[in-house]
C-alpha positions as CSV (number, residue, x, y, z in Angstrom):
1,M,62.6,117.5,214.5
2,T,60.9,120.3,212.7
3,L,59.1,120.0,209.4
4,A,61.9,121.7,207.6
5,E,64.5,119.4,209.1
6,F,62.3,116.4,208.1
7,Q,62.0,117.7,204.6
8,S,65.7,118.3,204.3
9,T,66.3,114.5,204.9
10,L,64.3,113.7,201.8
11,A,67.0,115.0,199.5
12,A,69.7,113.3,201.5
13,G,68.1,109.9,200.8
14,V,68.9,108.6,204.3
15,P,65.9,108.0,206.5
16,P,65.8,110.1,209.7
17,D,65.7,108.4,213.1
18,V,61.9,108.9,213.6
19,P,59.0,106.8,214.8
20,P,57.6,104.3,212.2
21,L,54.6,106.5,211.4
22,L,56.8,109.3,210.2
23,L,59.2,106.9,208.6
24,S,56.2,105.6,206.5
25,L,55.5,109.2,205.4
26,W,59.1,109.7,204.6
27,Y,59.2,106.7,202.3
28,D,56.0,107.9,200.7
29,A,57.4,111.4,200.1
30,R,60.5,109.7,198.4
31,G,58.1,107.8,196.1
32,D,58.5,104.4,197.7
33,W,54.9,103.5,198.2
34,D,55.5,99.8,198.8
35,R,57.9,100.4,201.7
36,A,55.6,103.2,203.1
37,H,52.6,100.8,203.0
38,T,54.5,98.0,204.6
39,I,55.5,100.2,207.5
40,A,52.0,101.8,207.9
41,Q,50.1,98.6,207.9
42,D,52.2,97.2,210.8
43,I,51.3,100.2,213.0
44,E,48.4,99.0,215.1
45,D,46.8,102.2,216.3
46,E,44.5,104.9,215.0
47,H,47.4,107.0,213.5
48,G,48.8,104.0,211.7
49,S,45.3,103.3,210.3
50,L,45.0,106.9,209.1
51,V,48.3,106.8,207.2
52,H,47.5,103.4,205.8
53,A,44.2,104.7,204.5
54,Y,45.9,107.8,203.1
55,L,48.3,105.6,201.2
56,H,45.5,103.6,199.7
57,R,43.6,106.8,198.7
58,K,46.8,108.1,197.1
59,E,47.1,104.7,195.2
60,G,43.5,105.0,194.1
61,D,42.4,101.9,196.0
62,L,39.4,103.5,197.7
63,G,38.0,100.1,198.8
64,N,41.1,99.5,201.0
65,A,41.2,103.1,202.1
66,G,38.0,102.5,204.2
């Protein structure tokens, strides 16, 4: 899936069939921070931690972003 294809799914409102990491970012882009956060915090690798930290920075919770 290209970036343009991924972005086109945002308007459709139906999540694409992508790995959880991208699904978390999809929900974030749609404004559903809670769902994005729930998915990201369950990804137990470095990439999941980075997206989890990004979401907390976006939220303004710098303590949890660490």
